[in-house]
C-alpha positions as CSV (number, residue, x, y, z in Angstrom):
1,M,-109.8,158.0,8.1
2,P,-107.0,156.5,10.3
3,G,-108.3,155.4,13.7
4,R,-111.7,154.4,12.3
5,A,-112.3,150.7,11.6
6,S,-113.8,149.7,8.2
7,T,-114.9,146.2,7.4
8,P,-114.1,145.0,3.9
9,P,-115.9,141.7,2.9
10,T,-112.6,139.8,2.7
11,E,-111.6,140.1,6.3
12,R,-113.1,139.8,9.8
13,I,-111.2,139.9,13.0
14,D,-112.3,137.8,16.0
15,A,-111.0,139.8,18.9
16,A,-111.9,137.1,21.3
17,A,-109.5,134.7,19.5
18,I,-106.4,136.9,19.8
19,R,-103.9,135.5,22.3
20,A,-100.7,137.4,21.4
21,I,-99.4,140.3,19.4
22,T,-96.4,140.5,17.0
23,L,-95.1,144.0,16.6
24,D,-92.9,145.7,14.0
25,L,-90.2,148.1,15.3
26,D,-88.8,150.6,12.8
27,D,-91.4,153.3,11.9
28,T,-93.8,151.6,14.3
29,L,-92.1,152.3,17.6
30,W,-89.7,155.0,16.4
31,P,-88.9,156.9,13.1
32,I,-86.0,155.2,11.4
33,A,-84.9,157.8,8.9
34,P,-83.3,160.2,11.4
35,V,-81.6,157.2,13.1
36,M,-79.9,156.0,9.9
37,A,-78.9,159.6,8.9
38,R,-77.2,160.0,12.3
39,V,-75.6,156.5,11.9
40,E,-74.0,157.5,8.7
41,Q,-72.6,160.7,10.1
42,R,-71.2,159.1,13.2
43,V,-69.5,156.3,11.3
44,D,-68.1,158.9,8.9
45,A,-66.7,160.9,11.9
46,W,-65.2,157.8,13.3
47,L,-63.5,157.0,10.0
48,H,-62.1,160.5,9.8
49,A,-60.7,160.2,13.3
50,H,-59.2,156.6,13.0
51,C,-58.6,155.9,9.3
52,P,-58.8,159.2,7.4
53,E,-57.7,157.5,4.1
54,V,-60.9,155.4,4.1
55,A,-63.0,158.4,5.0
56,A,-61.5,160.3,2.1
57,A,-62.1,157.5,-0.3
58,W,-65.7,156.7,1.0
59,P,-67.6,159.8,2.1
60,V,-71.2,159.3,3.3
61,E,-72.8,159.3,-0.1
62,A,-70.1,157.0,-1.6
63,M,-70.4,154.6,1.3
64,R,-74.2,154.5,0.9
65,A,-73.8,153.8,-2.8
66,L,-71.2,151.0,-2.0
67,R,-73.7,149.4,0.3
68,E,-76.3,149.4,-2.4
69,T,-73.8,147.8,-4.7
70,I,-73.1,145.1,-2.1
71,N,-76.8,144.5,-1.7
72,R,-77.2,143.9,-5.5
73,E,-74.2,141.6,-5.6
74,H,-75.3,139.5,-2.6
75,P,-79.1,138.9,-2.8
76,E,-78.6,136.0,-0.4
77,Y,-78.1,138.5,2.4
78,A,-81.2,140.6,1.5
79,H,-82.6,139.6,4.9
80,D,-79.5,140.3,6.9
81,Y,-78.7,144.0,7.4
82,T,-75.8,143.2,9.7
83,M,-74.0,141.2,7.0
84,Q,-74.7,143.8,4.5
85,R,-73.0,146.5,6.7
86,K,-70.0,144.3,7.4
87,L,-69.5,143.4,3.7
88,T,-69.7,147.1,2.9
89,L,-67.0,147.9,5.4
90,R,-64.8,145.0,4.3
91,R,-64.9,146.3,0.7
92,A,-64.1,149.8,1.8
93,F,-61.3,148.8,4.0
94,A,-59.6,146.1,1.8
95,P,-57.6,148.5,-0.4
96,F,-56.0,150.0,2.6
97,G,-54.9,146.7,4.2
98,L,-57.3,147.1,7.2
99,D,-58.3,143.7,8.6
100,E,-61.4,142.3,10.2
101,G,-60.6,144.0,13.5
102,W,-61.2,147.3,11.8
103,V,-64.4,146.1,10.3
104,E,-65.7,145.1,13.8
105,A,-64.6,148.3,15.3
106,A,-66.4,150.4,12.7
107,Y,-69.5,148.1,12.9
108,A,-69.5,148.7,16.7
109,I,-70.0,152.4,16.1
110,Y,-72.9,151.6,13.7
111,Q,-74.5,149.2,16.2
112,H,-74.3,151.7,19.0
113,E,-75.9,154.5,17.0
114,R,-78.4,152.2,15.4
115,N,-79.8,151.5,18.9
116,C,-80.0,155.2,20.0
117,V,-83.6,155.7,18.9
118,D,-86.1,158.3,19.9
119,C,-89.4,156.5,20.4
120,Y,-92.7,158.1,19.4
121,A,-94.3,159.7,22.5
122,D,-97.1,157.1,22.6
123,A,-94.9,154.1,22.0
124,E,-93.6,153.1,25.5
125,P,-96.8,153.8,27.4
126,A,-98.7,151.8,24.8
127,L,-96.3,148.9,25.0
128,A,-96.8,148.7,28.8
129,R,-100.6,148.7,28.3
130,L,-100.4,146.1,25.5
131,A,-98.0,143.8,27.5
132,G,-100.4,144.0,30.4
133,R,-103.1,142.3,28.3
134,L,-101.3,140.0,25.8
135,P,-97.8,138.6,25.2
136,L,-95.8,140.8,22.8
137,V,-93.2,139.6,20.3
138,S,-91.1,141.9,18.1
139,L,-91.0,140.9,14.5
140,S,-88.6,143.0,12.5
141,N,-86.6,143.0,9.2
142,G,-84.1,145.3,10.9
143,N,-81.3,144.7,13.4
144,A,-82.4,146.9,16.3
145,D,-81.6,145.5,19.8
146,L,-84.4,146.0,22.2
147,A,-82.2,145.3,25.2
148,R,-79.8,148.1,24.2
149,I,-82.7,150.4,23.6
150,G,-84.3,149.5,26.9
151,L,-87.6,148.1,25.7
152,D,-87.0,144.4,26.0
153,R,-88.9,144.2,29.3
154,H,-92.2,144.6,27.4
155,F,-91.6,141.6,25.1
156,R,-91.6,137.8,25.6
157,F,-89.0,137.5,22.8
158,S,-87.7,139.0,19.6
159,I,-87.6,137.6,16.1
160,S,-85.5,139.1,13.3
161,A,-85.2,138.4,9.6
162,R,-81.6,137.6,10.1
163,E,-82.5,134.9,12.6
164,V,-85.1,133.2,10.4
165,G,-83.3,133.6,7.1
166,V,-86.1,135.5,5.3
167,A,-87.6,138.9,5.7
168,K,-91.2,140.1,5.8
169,P,-93.4,139.7,3.9
170,D,-92.2,136.1,3.4
171,P,-94.7,133.8,5.1
172,Q,-92.0,131.8,6.9
173,I,-91.1,134.7,9.3
174,F,-94.8,135.1,10.4
175,L,-95.3,131.4,10.8
176,H,-92.1,131.1,12.8
177,A,-93.4,133.6,15.2
178,C,-96.7,131.7,15.6
179,E,-94.9,128.5,16.1
180,R,-92.7,129.9,18.8
181,L,-95.8,131.3,20.5
182,G,-97.5,127.9,20.2
183,L,-100.5,129.6,18.6
184,A,-102.4,129.4,15.3
185,P,-102.0,132.3,12.9
186,H,-105.6,133.5,13.6
187,Q,-104.7,133.9,17.3
188,V,-101.8,136.3,16.7
189,L,-102.4,139.9,15.8
190,H,-99.6,141.5,13.8
191,V,-99.0,145.3,14.1
192,G,-96.9,147.4,11.8
193,D,-96.6,150.5,9.6
194,D,-95.9,149.0,6.2
195,P,-98.9,148.0,4.1
196,A,-96.9,145.4,2.1
197,L,-94.4,144.0,4.6
198,D,-96.6,144.0,7.6
199,V,-100.3,144.1,6.7
200,A,-100.3,142.0,3.5
201,G,-97.6,139.7,4.8
202,A,-99.5,138.8,7.9
203,R,-102.9,138.5,6.2
204,A,-101.4,136.1,3.6
205,V,-100.8,133.5,6.4
206,G,-104.1,134.1,8.1
207,M,-103.0,136.5,10.8
208,P,-105.2,139.4,11.6
209,A,-103.3,142.7,11.0
210,V,-103.3,146.2,12.3
211,W,-101.9,149.1,10.2
212,I,-100.3,151.9,12.2
213,N,-100.8,154.8,10.0
214,R,-99.1,157.8,11.7
215,A,-99.0,159.8,8.5
216,G,-102.7,159.6,7.8
217,L,-102.1,158.0,4.3
218,A,-104.8,156.5,2.1
219,W,-104.9,152.8,1.7
220,H,-103.8,151.7,-1.8
221,D,-106.8,149.6,-2.8
222,A,-110.3,148.7,-1.8
223,D,-109.2,145.9,0.6
224,A,-108.2,148.2,3.5
225,P,-107.4,146.4,6.8
226,V,-110.2,146.2,9.3
227,L,-108.1,147.8,11.9
228,H,-106.0,150.9,11.3
229,F,-105.0,153.4,13.9
230,P,-103.0,156.7,14.0
231,D,-100.7,155.5,16.8
232,L,-100.1,152.7,19.3
233,A,-102.1,154.5,22.0
234,A,-105.3,154.0,19.9
235,L,-104.3,150.3,19.4
236,A,-103.9,149.9,23.1
237,A,-107.3,151.3,23.7
238,W,-108.8,148.9,21.2
239,I,-107.1,145.9,22.8
240,E,-108.2,147.0,26.3
241,A,-111.8,147.3,25.0
242,H,-111.7,143.8,23.4
243,T,-109.7,141.7,25.8
244,P,-110.2,140.8,29.5
245,P,-108.0,142.4,32.1
246,P,-105.2,140.1,33.6
247,A,-106.2,137.9,36.5
248,G,-106.0,139.9,39.6
249,G,-105.8,143.1,37.7
């Protein structure tokens, strides 16, 4: 059951060795599906108001399909959601003679709405508790901006797939985080919701991993992670039980 630790023979976690935490964002701190649905609607409304000919040619479902086409045509940007969005807008605007200024204006609407998230109720209190014990680093394939969202104060720094040039579960992005922290992989605990991108990706480079399993799903094979919790509050309780309080705390 989520929230109970199991110990498969292939993994052990040395809690005393952990010196920092890397943390996924989308679907770990907030649900991403409602955010992206709202993004599509707000961009579509902006198009109707400012360039109705584009809106008529590219309604929401067509714009979504266009983005998928762009992604297939440009696998070199699989790690870069910002570039994917801008290439999509350029393709949509080009037949109407709308230049890069229009692309940037439309992308600004996307960027604003992308960072209007509704965190899970446990997320921000848990971040404060975790940051009180260990340095936190965000490690995301997405393009959320923690400063815009208002959560950056909890993090030492942020790492995105766009910055590194590869996306989770590529080993390079995890190792990049460890290098910036100045720590070995076994000293950095990675936390995320995705079994493949987060848990398997981190474990492959020797990082201990926590699965945040809000939906209460079953693990897909016999090698379940040692630590899996239903939310970040449970993770914070585990960290507090296994790490010393800060000096003077």
